[in-house]
PADRENLO-738132 format. One record per atom (N, C-alpha, C): residue number from 1; atom name; y, x, z. Coordinates in steps of 0.1 Angstrom, whole numbers. Each point is the difference from the previous one (the first is absolute). Layout:
<sites>
SITE  nr atom     v     u     w
SITE NUM   CA     Y     X     Z
...
</sites>
This chain:
<sites>
SITE  nr atom     v     u     w
SITE   1    N     6   -42  -108
SITE   1   CA     5    -4   -13
SITE   1    C     4   -14     0
SITE   2    N     1    -7    -8
SITE   2   CA     7   -14    -1
SITE   2    C    -6    -4   -12
SITE   3    N    -1   -11    -2
SITE   3   CA    -7   -13    -7
SITE   3    C    -5   -11     0
SITE   4    N    -9    -7    -9
SITE   4   CA    -5   -13     3
SITE   4    C   -11     0     3
SITE   5    N    -7   -13     4
SITE   5   CA   -16     1     3
SITE   5    C    -4   -15     0
SITE   6    N   -10     1    -6
SITE   6   CA    -6   -13    -2
SITE   6    C   -20    -1     4
SITE   7    N    -2    -7     9
SITE   7   CA   -12    -3    10
SITE   7    C   -11    -6   -13
SITE   8    N   -11     7     1
SITE   8   CA    -9    -7    -7
SITE   8    C   -13    -8     9
SITE   9    N    -3    -6    -4
SITE   9   CA   -13    -8     4
SITE   9    C    -9     9     9
SITE  10    N    -8    10    -3
SITE  10   CA   -10     8     7
SITE  10    C     9     8     9
SITE  11    N    11    -1     7
SITE  11   CA     7     2    12
SITE  11    C     3    18     1
SITE  12    N   -12     7    -6
SITE  12   CA    -1    14     3
SITE  12    C     8     8   -12
SITE  13    N     2    -6    -6
SITE  13   CA    12     6   -11
SITE  13    C    10    -6    -7
SITE  14    N    11     6    -2
SITE  14   CA    12    -8    -2
SITE  14    C     3    11   -14
SITE  15    N    11   -14    -7
SITE  15   CA    10     9   -10
SITE  15    C    16     1     6
SITE  16    N     0    12    -5
SITE  16   CA    12     7     8
SITE  16    C     4     8   -12
SITE  17    N    18    -3    -3
SITE  17   CA     7     9    -8
SITE  17    C     8     8     6
SITE  18    N    -4    15     0
SITE  18   CA     5     8     3
SITE  18    C    14    11    -6
SITE  19    N    10     1     3
SITE  19   CA     9     4    -4
SITE  19    C     5    16    -1
SITE  20    N   -17     6    -1
SITE  20   CA    -5    16    -3
SITE  20    C   -13    -2    -4
SITE  21    N    -2     9   -12
SITE  21   CA   -17    -2    -3
SITE  21    C    -8     4    11
SITE  22    N    -9    -9    -2
SITE  22   CA   -16     6     7
SITE  22    C   -13     4    -5
SITE  23    N    -9     7     4
SITE  23   CA    -9     8    -8
SITE  23    C   -13    -8    14
SITE  24    N    -9    -2   -12
SITE  24   CA   -11    -8     6
SITE  24    C    -7     7    11
SITE  25    N    -2    -5     8
SITE  25   CA    -8     6    13
SITE  25    C    10     7    11
SITE  26    N    13     1    -2
SITE  26   CA     6     8     5
SITE  26    C    10    -9     9
SITE  27    N    -3     1    13
SITE  27   CA     7   -11     9
SITE  27    C    18     0    -2
SITE  28    N     2   -13     4
SITE  28   CA    18     2     3
SITE  28    C    -1    -8    11
SITE  29    N    14     1     7
SITE  29   CA     2    -8    10
SITE  29    C    11   -10    -4
SITE  30    N     2   -13     6
SITE  30   CA     5   -14    -3
SITE  30    C     9    -5    12
SITE  31    N    12     2     2
SITE  31   CA     2    -8    14
SITE  31    C    -7   -15    -3
SITE  32    N    -3    -6    10
SITE  32   CA    -3   -10     4
SITE  32    C   -18    -3    -8
SITE  33    N    -3     8    -3
SITE  33   CA   -13     1    -8
SITE  33    C   -11     9     7
SITE  34    N     9    10     2
SITE  34   CA   -12    14     2
SITE  34    C    -5     6    -9
SITE  35    N   -10     8     5
SITE  35   CA    -6     7   -13
SITE  35    C    -6    -7   -14
SITE  36    N     2     0   -11
SITE  36   CA    -2    -3    -8
SITE  36    C   -10     8   -10
SITE  37    N   -11     0    -7
SITE  37   CA    -8     8    -9
SITE  37    C     3    -7   -14
SITE  38    N     6     7   -11
SITE  38   CA     0    -1   -12
SITE  38    C   -13    -3    -4
SITE  39    N    -5   -10   -11
SITE  39   CA   -10    -3    -6
SITE  39    C    -1     6   -11
SITE  40    N    13     3    -6
SITE  40   CA     3    10   -14
SITE  40    C    13     1     3
SITE  41    N    -2    11   -13
SITE  41   CA    17     9    -1
SITE  41    C     8   -10    -4
SITE  42    N    13    -2     4
SITE  42   CA     9    -5    -7
SITE  42    C    15     9    -3
SITE  43    N     7    -2    -8
SITE  43   CA    12     3     1
SITE  43    C    11   -11    13
SITE  44    N    12     7     0
SITE  44   CA    13    -6     9
SITE  44    C     1   -12    -9
SITE  45    N     3    -9    11
SITE  45   CA    -1   -16    -5
SITE  45    C    -8    -8    -4
SITE  46    N   -16     4     1
SITE  46   CA    -8    -4   -11
SITE  46    C    -9   -11    15
SITE  47    N    -2   -10    -6
SITE  47   CA   -14    -4    13
SITE  47    C   -12     7     5
SITE  48    N    -3     0     5
SITE  48   CA   -11     6     2
SITE  48    C    -8    -4    14
SITE  49    N   -16    -3     0
SITE  49   CA    -5    -4     8
SITE  49    C    -3    10    11
SITE  50    N    -1    -1    13
SITE  50   CA     1     8    12
SITE  50    C   -14    -4    10
SITE  51    N    -5     5     5
SITE  51   CA    -9    -3    14
SITE  51    C     9     3     8
SITE  52    N    -3   -10    10
SITE  52   CA     8     4    14
SITE  52    C   -13     0    11
SITE  53    N    -9    -3    -2
SITE  53   CA   -11    -3     9
SITE  53    C   -13     6    -3
SITE  54    N    -8     3    11
SITE  54   CA   -13     3    -5
SITE  54    C    -2    17     4
SITE  55    N   -12     6    -8
SITE  55   CA    -3    14     0
SITE  55    C     9     6   -12
SITE  56    N     5    13     4
SITE  56   CA     9     9    -7
SITE  56    C    -8    12     2
SITE  57    N    -6     8   -11
SITE  57   CA    -9    14     0
SITE  57    C    11    10    -6
SITE  58    N     6    10    10
SITE  58   CA     7    12    -3
SITE  58    C    -9    12     9
SITE  59    N     9    10   -11
SITE  59   CA    -5    14     4
SITE  59    C     7     5    18
SITE  60    N    -5     4     9
SITE  60   CA     6     7     9
SITE  60    C     6    17    -7
SITE  61    N    15     1     8
SITE  61   CA     4    16    -9
SITE  61    C   -11     7     9
SITE  62    N    -1    12    -6
SITE  62   CA    -6    12     2
SITE  62    C    -3    -1    15
SITE  63    N   -12     3     8
SITE  63   CA    -6     3    10
SITE  63    C     5   -13    13
SITE  64    N     4    -8    -8
SITE  64   CA     6   -11     8
SITE  64    C    -7   -10     7
SITE  65    N   -11     3     8
SITE  65   CA   -13   -11     8
SITE  65    C     4    -6     4
SITE  66    N    -2   -16   -10
SITE  66   CA     2   -16     2
SITE  66    C   -11    -8    10
SITE  67    N    -3    -9    10
SITE  67   CA    -8     0     5
SITE  67    C     6   -17     2
SITE  68    N   -15    -4     4
SITE  68   CA     2   -18    -2
SITE  68    C     7    -6    10
SITE  69    N     7    -8    -4
SITE  69   CA    13    -4    10
SITE  69    C    14     5     3
SITE  70    N     0    11   -10
SITE  70   CA    13    11     4
SITE  70    C    14    -7   -14
SITE  71    N     7    -1     8
SITE  71   CA    13    -3   -11
SITE  71    C     3    15    -6
SITE  72    N     0   -10   -13
SITE  72   CA     2     6   -15
SITE  72    C    12    -2    -6
SITE  73    N     9    15    -5
SITE  73   CA    16    -3    -3
SITE  73    C    -6     6   -15
SITE  74    N    10    -6   -12
SITE  74   CA     2     5    -8
SITE  74    C     5     9    -8
SITE  75    N     0    12     1
SITE  75   CA    10    12    -8
SITE  75    C     7     1   -12
SITE  76    N    10    -7    -2
SITE  76   CA     3    -1   -16
SITE  76    C     2    10    -9
SITE  77    N     4    16     7
SITE  77   CA    -2     9    -4
SITE  77    C   -12     6    -4
SITE  78    N    -9    -3     9
SITE  78   CA   -12    12    -2
SITE  78    C    -9   -15    -9
SITE  79    N     3   -13     3
SITE  79   CA   -12   -12    -7
SITE  79    C    -6     4     7
SITE  80    N    -6     3    11
SITE  80   CA   -10     1     9
SITE  80    C     0    -7    14
SITE  81    N   -11    -4     8
SITE  81   CA     1    -8    11
SITE  81    C     1    16    11
SITE  82    N     8    -8    12
SITE  82   CA     1    12     7
SITE  82    C     3    -8    16
SITE  83    N    -3     7    12
SITE  83   CA     0    -9    11
SITE  83    C    15     0     9
SITE  84    N    11     6    -1
SITE  84   CA     8     0     6
SITE  84    C    13    -8   -11
SITE  85    N    10    -2     4
SITE  85   CA    10    -6   -10
SITE  85    C     6    10    -8
SITE  86    N     3     2   -11
SITE  86   CA     1    10    -9
SITE  86    C    18    -2    -4
SITE  87    N     6     5    -2
SITE  87   CA    10     3    -6
SITE  87    C     6    -9    -8
SITE  88    N    -9    -3   -13
SITE  88   CA     2   -10    -7
SITE  88    C   -11    -9    -2
SITE  89    N    -1   -12     1
SITE  89   CA   -14    -6     0
SITE  89    C     1   -14    13
SITE  90    N   -10    -6     2
SITE  90   CA    -1   -12     9
SITE  90    C   -16     2     5
SITE  91    N    -3   -13    12
SITE  91   CA    -8     4     2
SITE  91    C    -8   -15    -8
SITE  92    N   -18     3    -6
SITE  92   CA    -4    -6    -6
SITE  92    C   -10   -12     7
SITE  93    N    -6     5    14
SITE  93   CA   -10    -7     8
SITE  93    C    -5     5     8
SITE  94    N   -13    -4     2
SITE  94   CA   -13     2     4
SITE  94    C   -12     6    -5
SITE  95    N    -4    14     1
SITE  95   CA   -12     7    -7
SITE  95    C   -11   -10     6
SITE  96    N   -10    -4   -10
SITE  96   CA   -13    -5     8
SITE  96    C   -12     8    -7
SITE  97    N     4    13    -7
SITE  97   CA   -14     6    -2
SITE  97    C    11    13     1
SITE  98    N    -7    13     2
SITE  98   CA     2    15     6
SITE  98    C    -3     9   -10
SITE  99    N     6    11     0
SITE  99   CA    -4     8   -13
SITE  99    C    15    15     6
SITE 100    N    -2    10    -7
SITE 100   CA    11    10     2
SITE 100    C     3     6   -15
SITE 101    N    14    -1     0
SITE 101   CA     3     2   -17
SITE 101    C    -3    19    -3
SITE 102    N     1    -1   -10
SITE 102   CA    -2    13   -10
SITE 102    C    11     3    -8
SITE 103    N     4    13    -3
SITE 103   CA     9    -4   -12
SITE 103    C    -5    -3   -11
SITE 104    N   -10    -1    -7
SITE 104   CA     0    -9   -11
SITE 104    C     2   -10    -1
SITE 105    N     0    -9    15
SITE 105   CA    -2   -14     2
SITE 105    C    -9    -5    -7
SITE 106    N   -12     2     7
SITE 106   CA   -10    -4    -7
SITE 106    C   -11   -14    13
SITE 107    N     4     7    15
SITE 107   CA     0    -8     9
SITE 107    C    10   -14    -1
SITE 108    N    -7   -13     2
SITE 108   CA    12    -9     2
SITE 108    C   -11    -8    12
SITE 109    N    13   -10     8
SITE 109   CA    -2    -6     9
SITE 109    C     7   -15    -3
SITE 110    N    -4   -13     3
SITE 110   CA     2   -10     0
SITE 110    C     7    -7    11
SITE 111    N    13    -4    -2
SITE 111   CA    14    -4     7
SITE 111    C     0   -14    -1
SITE 112    N    -5    -9     8
SITE 112   CA    12   -12     2
SITE 112    C     9    -1     2
SITE 113    N    15    -6   -15
SITE 113   CA    10     3     0
SITE 113    C     5   -12    10
SITE 114    N    13     7    -1
SITE 114   CA    10   -14    15
SITE 114    C    -7    -4     8
SITE 115    N    -8     9     6
SITE 115   CA    -9    -9    14
SITE 115    C    -1    17    10
SITE 116    N     2    -7     9
SITE 116   CA    -1    12    16
SITE 116    C    -4    -8    12
SITE 117    N    -8    12     8
SITE 117   CA    -6   -10    10
SITE 117    C     9   -11     7
SITE 118    N    -6   -12     3
SITE 118   CA     9   -13     2
SITE 118    C    10    -3    -5
SITE 119    N    -1    -6   -12
SITE 119   CA     8    -6    -6
SITE 119    C     2    11   -14
SITE 120    N     5   -12    -9
SITE 120   CA     8     6   -12
SITE 120    C    10    -2    -2
SITE 121    N     8    10   -11
SITE 121   CA    17    -5     0
SITE 121    C     3    12   -13
SITE 122    N    14     1     0
SITE 122   CA     6    11    -6
SITE 122    C     3    11     6
SITE 123    N     2    16    -7
SITE 123   CA    -1    11    10
SITE 123    C     4    11   -10
SITE 124    N    13     1     3
SITE 124   CA     9    11    -4
SITE 124    C     7     7     8
SITE 125    N    -3    15     1
SITE 125   CA     9     4     9
SITE 125    C    -1     2    11
SITE 126    N   -12    -6     8
SITE 126   CA    -1    -5    11
SITE 126    C   -16     8     1
SITE 127    N    -7     4    10
SITE 127   CA   -14     4     7
SITE 127    C    -3   -15     7
SITE 128    N   -12     1    -3
SITE 128   CA    -7   -16     8
SITE 128    C   -16     4     9
SITE 129    N     4    -2    12
SITE 129   CA    -9     5     6
SITE 129    C    -8   -12     6
SITE 130    N   -11    -5    -3
SITE 130   CA    -9   -12     9
SITE 130    C    11   -11    -4
SITE 131    N     2    -1    -9
SITE 131   CA     7   -11    -2
SITE 131    C    17    -3     2
SITE 132    N     5    12     9
SITE 132   CA    12    -1     0
SITE 132    C     7    11    -7
SITE 133    N    16    -5    -2
SITE 133   CA     5    14    -8
SITE 133    C     7     3     9
SITE 134    N     3    17    -3
SITE 134   CA     3     9     7
SITE 134    C     9     5    -4
SITE 135    N    17    -1    -1
SITE 135   CA     7     3    -4
SITE 135    C     2    16     2
SITE 136    N     6     4    -9
SITE 136   CA     7    20    -3
SITE 136    C    14     0     3
SITE 137    N     4     4    13
SITE 137   CA    15     5    -1
SITE 137    C    -5    14     2
SITE 138    N    17     5     4
SITE 138   CA     1    16     2
SITE 138    C    13    -2     3
SITE 139    N     7    11     7
SITE 139   CA     9     1     6
SITE 139    C    11     3    -6
SITE 140    N    12    -2    -2
SITE 140   CA    14    10   -10
SITE 140    C     7     4    15
SITE 141    N    -1    10     1
SITE 141   CA    13     8    12
SITE 141    C     9    -1    -6
SITE 142    N    16    -4     5
SITE 142   CA     9     4   -11
SITE 142    C    11     4     9
SITE 143    N     8     6    -7
SITE 143   CA    10    10     3
SITE 143    C    13    -6     9
SITE 144    N     7     8    12
SITE 144   CA     5    -7     8
SITE 144    C    16     1   -13
SITE 145    N    -1   -11    -5
SITE 145   CA    16    -2    -6
SITE 145    C    -2   -13    -7
SITE 146    N     9    -6    -4
SITE 146   CA    -1   -14    -8
SITE 146    C    -6     9   -12
SITE 147    N   -12   -15    -3
SITE 147   CA   -11     7    -6
SITE 147    C    -1   -16   -15
SITE 148    N    -3     8   -10
SITE 148   CA    -2   -12   -12
SITE 148    C   -18     1     4
SITE 149    N    -8    -8    -3
SITE 149   CA   -12    -1    -1
SITE 149    C   -11     5   -14
SITE 150    N    -5     5    -2
SITE 150   CA    -9    -2   -12
SITE 150    C    -7   -13    -1
SITE 151    N    -5    -2   -13
SITE 151   CA   -11    -8     0
SITE 151    C   -13     3     5
SITE 152    N    -5    12    -1
SITE 152   CA    -8     5     5
SITE 152    C    -1    -2    18
SITE 153    N    12     7     8
SITE 153   CA    -1    -3    13
SITE 153    C     3   -16     6
SITE 154    N     6    -9    -9
SITE 154   CA    -6   -16     0
SITE 154    C   -12     0     2
SITE 155    N    -8     1   -10
SITE 155   CA   -14    -2    -7
SITE 155    C    -9     5    13
SITE 156    N     4    10     6
SITE 156   CA   -11     9    11
SITE 156    C    -1   -12    12
SITE 157    N     7    -7     1
SITE 157   CA     0   -14    16
SITE 157    C     5     8     7
SITE 158    N     7    12     4
SITE 158   CA     5     2    14
SITE 158    C     9    11     3
SITE 159    N    13     2     1
SITE 159   CA     8    10    -5
SITE 159    C     7     1    16
SITE 160    N    -1     9     5
SITE 160   CA     8     3    13
SITE 160    C    11     8     1
SITE 161    N     8     1     9
SITE 161   CA    11    11     0
SITE 161    C     8     2    14
SITE 162    N     5    11     4
SITE 162   CA     3    -1    12
SITE 162    C    15     4     2
SITE 163    N     7   -11    -5
SITE 163   CA    15     1    -1
SITE 163    C     7     6    12
SITE 164    N     9     7    -6
SITE 164   CA    12     8    10
SITE 164    C    12    -8    -1
SITE 165    N     2    -8    -6
SITE 165   CA    10   -12     1
SITE 165    C    -8   -13    -8
SITE 166    N    13   -10    -1
SITE 166   CA    -1   -12    -8
SITE 166    C    -3     4   -16
SITE 167    N   -14    -6    -3
SITE 167   CA    -3     0   -12
SITE 167    C     0    -6   -11
SITE 168    N     3     0   -14
SITE 168   CA    -3   -12    -9
SITE 168    C   -17     8    -6
SITE 169    N    -8    -7     0
SITE 169   CA    -7    -4   -10
SITE 169    C    -3    -4   -12
SITE 170    N     0     6   -13
SITE 170   CA     1    -9    -9
SITE 170    C   -10    -2    -9
SITE 171    N    -5   -14    -7
SITE 171   CA   -10    -3    -4
SITE 171    C     5    10   -14
SITE 172    N   -10     2    -7
SITE 172   CA    -1     4   -19
SITE 172    C     1    -8    -4
SITE 173    N     2    -4   -13
SITE 173   CA     3    -8   -13
SITE 173    C   -12    -3    -4
SITE 174    N    -4   -15     3
SITE 174   CA    -9    -8    -5
SITE 174    C   -10     2   -13
SITE 175    N     9     5    -5
SITE 175   CA    -7     4   -16
SITE 175    C   -10    12     5
SITE 176    N     5     9    10
SITE 176   CA   -11    12     1
SITE 176    C   -10     0    10
SITE 177    N     2   -15     6
SITE 177   CA   -12    -1     5
SITE 177    C   -11    -9    -5
SITE 178    N     5    -9   -10
SITE 178   CA    -9    -4   -13
SITE 178    C    -6     9    -5
SITE 179    N     5    13    -3
SITE 179   CA    -4     7    -8
SITE 179    C   -14     8     8
SITE 180    N     0    -2    10
SITE 180   CA   -10     7     6
SITE 180    C   -13   -11     4
SITE 181    N     5   -12    -1
SITE 181   CA   -10   -15     0
SITE 181    C     0    -6   -12
SITE 182    N    -7     5    -8
SITE 182   CA     0    -2   -11
SITE 182    C   -10   -15    -4
SITE 183    N    -7    -3     9
SITE 183   CA    -7   -11     1
SITE 183    C     9   -13     9
SITE 184    N    13     4     6
SITE 184   CA     5    -8     4
SITE 184    C     1   -15    -3
SITE 185    N     1   -11     4
SITE 185   CA     9   -10    -6
SITE 185    C     9   -10    16
SITE 186    N     0   -10    -8
SITE 186   CA    13    -4     8
SITE 186    C    -9   -11    12
SITE 187    N     2     8    14
SITE 187   CA    -3    -4    15
SITE 187    C   -10     9     0
SITE 188    N    -1    15    -9
SITE 188   CA    -9    11     8
SITE 188    C     6     5    13
SITE 189    N    -4     5     8
SITE 189   CA     4     4    13
SITE 189    C    -6     9     7
SITE 190    N     5     7    10
SITE 190   CA    -2    11    10
SITE 190    C     7     2     9
SITE 191    N    -3     8     9
SITE 191   CA    10    -2    15
SITE 191    C     4    14    -3
SITE 192    N    13     0     3
SITE 192   CA     8    14     3
SITE 192    C     7     2    17
SITE 193    N    -5    10     5
SITE 193   CA     4     3    15
SITE 193    C     9     9     2
SITE 194    N    13    -5     9
SITE 194   CA    10    10    -1
SITE 194    C    -6     6    14
SITE 195    N     4    14     5
SITE 195   CA    -2     5    15
SITE 195    C    13     7     4
SITE 196    N     3    -6     5
SITE 196   CA    14     8     7
SITE 196    C    -7     9    12
SITE 197    N    -2    13     0
SITE 197   CA    -5     6    13
SITE 197    C    12    10     6
SITE 198    N    13     0     0
SITE 198   CA    10     3    11
SITE 198    C    -5    -9     9
SITE 199    N     6     8    12
SITE 199   CA    -6    -7    14
SITE 199    C    10   -11     8
SITE 200    N    12     0    -4
SITE 200   CA     8   -11     9
SITE 200    C    10    -2    -6
SITE 201    N     8     7   -10
SITE 201   CA     9    -4   -12
SITE 201    C     3     3   -12
SITE 202    N     5    -9    -5
SITE 202   CA    -1     3   -17
SITE 202    C   -12   -12    -9
SITE 203    N    11    -5    -5
SITE 203   CA    -6   -17    -4
SITE 203    C    -4     9   -17
SITE 204    N   -12    -8    -9
SITE 204   CA     2     1   -13
SITE 204    C     2   -13    -2
SITE 205    N     2     0   -16
SITE 205   CA     1    -9    -5
SITE 205    C    -5     2   -17
SITE 206    N   -10    -8    -3
SITE 206   CA    -4    -5   -12
SITE 206    C    10    -9    -6
SITE 207    N     5    10   -14
SITE 207   CA    12    -3    -5
SITE 207    C    -9    -3   -18
SITE 208    N     8   -11    -4
SITE 208   CA    -8    -6   -14
SITE 208    C     8     7   -12
SITE 209    N   -12     1   -10
SITE 209   CA    12     7   -12
SITE 209    C    -1   -13    -6
SITE 210    N     4     2   -17
SITE 210   CA     8    -9    -6
SITE 210    C   -12   -12    -5
SITE 211    N   -12     5     0
SITE 211   CA   -12    -8    -3
SITE 211    C    -9     1    15
SITE 212    N     0     2     7
SITE 212   CA    -9    -1     8
SITE 212    C     7    -5    13
SITE 213    N     2    -9     7
SITE 213   CA     8    -6     9
SITE 213    C    -9    -2    11
SITE 214    N     7    -4    15
SITE 214   CA   -10     3    11
SITE 214    C     6   -13     9
SITE 215    N    -9    -9     5
SITE 215   CA     1   -15     6
SITE 215    C    -5     1    11
SITE 216    N     9    -2    12
SITE 216   CA    -2     1    13
SITE 216    C     5     9     5
SITE 217    N     0     4    12
SITE 217   CA     5    17     9
SITE 217    C    -5     7    -5
SITE 218    N    11    11    -9
SITE 218   CA    -2     9    -5
SITE 218    C     1    14    11
SITE 219    N     3    -5    14
SITE 219   CA     0    11     5
SITE 219    C    -8     5     7
SITE 220    N    -5    16     5
SITE 220   CA   -10    -1    10
SITE 220    C     2    11     9
SITE 221    N     0    -4    17
SITE 221   CA     5     6    10
SITE 221    C    -5    11     0
SITE 222    N     4     9    10
SITE 222   CA    -6    12     3
SITE 222    C   -14    -4     9
SITE 223    N    -7    10    -4
SITE 223   CA   -21     0     6
SITE 223    C    -3   -13     0
SITE 224    N     4    -8   -13
SITE 224   CA    -6    -9    -6
SITE 224    C    -7     0   -11
SITE 225    N    -8    -9   -10
SITE 225   CA    -1    -1   -15
SITE 225    C     5   -11    -3
SITE 226    N     2    -6   -14
SITE 226   CA     1   -10    -6
SITE 226    C   -10    -3   -13
SITE 227    N    -4   -11    -2
SITE 227   CA   -10    -4   -10
SITE 227    C     6    -8   -12
SITE 228    N    -4     4   -12
SITE 228   CA     8    -8    -8
SITE 228    C   -11    -4    -9
SITE 229    N     0   -13    -7
SITE 229   CA    -9    -2    -6
SITE 229    C     5     2   -18
SITE 230    N    -2    11    -7
SITE 230   CA     7     3   -15
SITE 230    C    -9   -10    -5
SITE 231    N    10    -9    -9
SITE 231   CA    -4   -13   -11
SITE 231    C     4     3   -10
SITE 232    N    -8     3   -13
SITE 232   CA     6    -1   -14
SITE 232    C     5   -10    -7
SITE 233    N    13    -3     0
SITE 233   CA     3   -14    -3
SITE 233    C     2    -1   -14
SITE 234    N     0     7    -9
SITE 234   CA     3    -1   -13
SITE 234    C    -5    16    -9
SITE 235    N    -9     0    -8
SITE 235   CA    -5     8    -4
SITE 235    C     1     6   -14
SITE 236    N     8   -12    -6
SITE 236   CA     9     3   -14
SITE 236    C     8     7     1
SITE 237    N    10     0     7
SITE 237   CA    16     9    -1
SITE 237    C    -3     3    14
SITE 238    N   -10     2     8
SITE 238   CA    -5     6    12
SITE 238    C    16    -2    10
SITE 239    N   -11    -9    12
SITE 239   CA     9    -4    13
SITE 239    C   -11     4    10
SITE 240    N     4     5    11
SITE 240   CA   -12    -5    13
SITE 240    C    11     2    10
SITE 241    N    -4   -15    12
SITE 241   CA     6     1    15
SITE 241    C    -7     7    11
SITE 242    N     7     8     7
SITE 242   CA   -10    -1    15
SITE 242    C     6    -7     7
SITE 243    N   -12    -5     5
SITE 243   CA     1   -14    11
SITE 243    C    -2     6    17
SITE 244    N     8    -3     9
SITE 244   CA    -1     4    14
SITE 244    C   -13    -6     6
SITE 245    N   -12     3     7
SITE 245   CA    -6    -8     2
SITE 245    C    -5     6    19
</sites>
């Protein structure tokens, strides 16, 4: 979400203008602030008061047993607390009371929002264990040919190929990547690793698209890998840069 914010003297409450409508007590996630709990329902582009510290009471999903100290995620689709990262949702914080969810949602637990063991912070799209962020990667194995990567393959974090000849691996349009990273801001970034599984010949070359450029050595030698830091340089017209690191 994008908007403007004003800090209040109390420290635990902020005034924020969201570009989307908000519902009382339904958490939202804002880059730079983390979890915000609306104190009233409000329409889009209307200033509202939000809590971002302290306890938040929420019902766990049916049959989900929450224990004290567990990391609790918010499932945006179900509107309930869960213990693993949902497809749509975010990390709320740490549970300070225990309970097992029911179908009717009559059981609730207290969660200390924007908090994990070992520190406080904003957590979106990442699991956190004992205060340490564990990023989620998956491997996209691509065909032995010149390939244009999809945005999802880039976002996966690891792309592997066994080239039978020198191969170009072309980056997707930055707009496609921004579409699956809707909360990205200028400077948002993640790592992309290209793995060349050829035994001793055939170089890969990471190739720019019009809006997704490459800075640094773009070639990946056989039997090695190369890691790039993908950075959003523009989220208005959509532009990204892959920096060799």
